[in-house]
C-alpha positions as CSV (number, residue, x, y, z in Angstrom):
1,X,-14.3,-37.6,9.9
2,X,-11.1,-36.2,11.5
3,X,-9.3,-36.3,8.2
4,X,-12.2,-34.5,6.5
5,X,-12.2,-31.7,9.1
6,X,-8.5,-31.3,8.9
7,X,-8.7,-31.1,5.1
8,X,-11.4,-28.4,5.3
9,X,-9.3,-26.5,7.8
10,X,-6.2,-26.6,5.6
11,X,-8.2,-25.5,2.5
12,X,-9.8,-22.7,4.5
13,X,-6.4,-21.5,5.7
14,X,-5.0,-21.6,2.1
15,X,-7.9,-19.5,0.8
16,X,-7.7,-17.0,3.6
17,X,-3.9,-16.6,3.2
18,X,-4.5,-15.8,-0.5
19,X,-6.1,-12.6,0.7
20,X,-2.9,-11.4,2.4
21,X,-1.4,-8.6,0.3
22,X,2.1,-8.4,1.8
23,X,4.8,-10.7,3.0
24,X,5.2,-11.0,6.8
25,X,7.0,-7.8,8.0
26,X,6.2,-5.8,5.0
27,X,4.1,-2.7,5.9
28,X,2.2,-0.7,3.3
29,X,-0.4,1.9,3.7
30,X,-1.7,5.1,2.0
31,X,-2.0,8.8,2.8
32,X,-5.5,9.1,4.3
33,X,-5.2,12.9,4.8
34,X,-2.6,15.5,3.8
35,X,-2.2,17.7,6.9
36,X,0.4,20.1,5.3
37,X,3.1,20.1,2.6
38,X,5.3,18.0,4.9
39,X,2.9,16.0,7.2
40,X,0.2,13.4,6.6
41,X,-2.1,11.0,8.4
42,X,-1.3,7.5,7.1
43,X,-3.0,4.1,7.4
44,X,-0.4,2.6,9.7
45,X,-1.6,1.5,13.1
46,X,0.1,1.0,16.4
47,X,0.9,-2.6,15.7
48,X,2.7,-1.8,12.4
49,X,5.0,1.2,13.0
50,X,6.6,3.2,15.8
51,X,7.8,6.8,16.1
52,X,11.1,7.2,14.3
53,X,10.5,4.5,11.7
54,X,11.6,5.5,8.2
55,X,9.1,5.3,5.4
56,X,9.2,5.7,1.6
57,X,6.5,7.3,-0.6
58,X,5.5,6.0,-4.0
59,X,3.2,6.8,-6.8
60,X,1.8,4.7,-9.6
61,X,3.0,5.6,-13.0
62,X,0.6,4.0,-15.5
63,X,0.7,4.2,-19.3
64,X,-2.0,2.9,-21.6
65,X,-0.7,0.7,-24.4
66,X,-2.5,0.5,-27.7
67,X,-5.3,-2.1,-28.0
68,X,-4.7,-5.2,-29.9
69,X,-5.5,-5.1,-33.6
70,X,-9.1,-5.8,-34.2
71,X,-10.3,-4.6,-30.8
72,X,-12.5,-1.6,-31.0
73,X,-13.5,-1.0,-27.4
74,X,-11.2,1.0,-25.1
75,X,-11.4,-1.7,-22.4
76,X,-9.3,-4.1,-24.4
77,X,-6.2,-1.9,-24.1
78,X,-3.4,-3.0,-21.8
79,X,-2.3,-0.8,-18.9
80,X,1.3,-0.9,-17.9
81,X,1.9,0.4,-14.3
82,X,5.1,0.9,-12.4
83,X,5.6,1.9,-8.7
84,X,7.9,4.9,-8.7
85,X,9.5,6.2,-5.5
86,X,8.9,9.9,-4.9
87,X,10.5,10.5,-1.5
88,X,11.1,9.6,2.1
89,X,9.7,10.4,5.5
90,X,9.5,9.4,9.1
91,X,6.8,8.3,11.5
92,X,6.2,11.1,14.0
93,X,3.4,9.7,16.2
94,X,0.9,6.9,16.5
95,X,-2.6,8.3,16.5
96,X,-4.6,5.1,17.2
97,X,-4.8,1.5,16.2
98,X,-5.4,2.5,12.6
99,X,-3.5,5.7,11.9
100,X,-0.2,7.5,12.4
101,X,1.3,10.8,11.5
102,X,4.4,11.0,9.2
103,X,6.7,13.9,8.3
104,X,7.6,13.9,4.7
105,X,11.0,15.3,3.5
106,X,10.7,18.8,2.1
107,X,10.2,19.0,-1.7
108,X,8.3,15.7,-2.0
109,X,5.0,16.2,-3.8
110,X,2.4,13.9,-2.4
111,X,-1.4,13.7,-2.0
112,X,-4.2,11.6,-0.4
113,X,-3.8,8.1,-1.8
114,X,0.0,8.2,-2.1
115,X,1.5,4.8,-1.3
116,X,3.6,4.7,1.9
117,X,5.8,1.7,2.8
118,X,7.8,1.2,6.0
119,X,11.5,0.8,5.2
């Protein structure tokens, strides 16, 4: 019975760990609200970043490839996406356990949904 319980626990941990999106120490969020041309509210909480931390901003650059021969519906096409760095910024303040404010370097064009990663 003990071996069965241990097995169930290990399988459960394996399944749950499959839901993790980032390696330990890798922090990624998105711009939740654009406050100005150089400031944004980002999905980084107090446990993930601190004021002064450097961040990088990215966008997804996706291109649609032609569908395979013989496929007539548009859903069979292959989409090729690349993560493209668009600029840098810095954490200004922690708002609460879920959000923080960042300052984005001038000239960086970003919007709500832009990917932000801690450097």
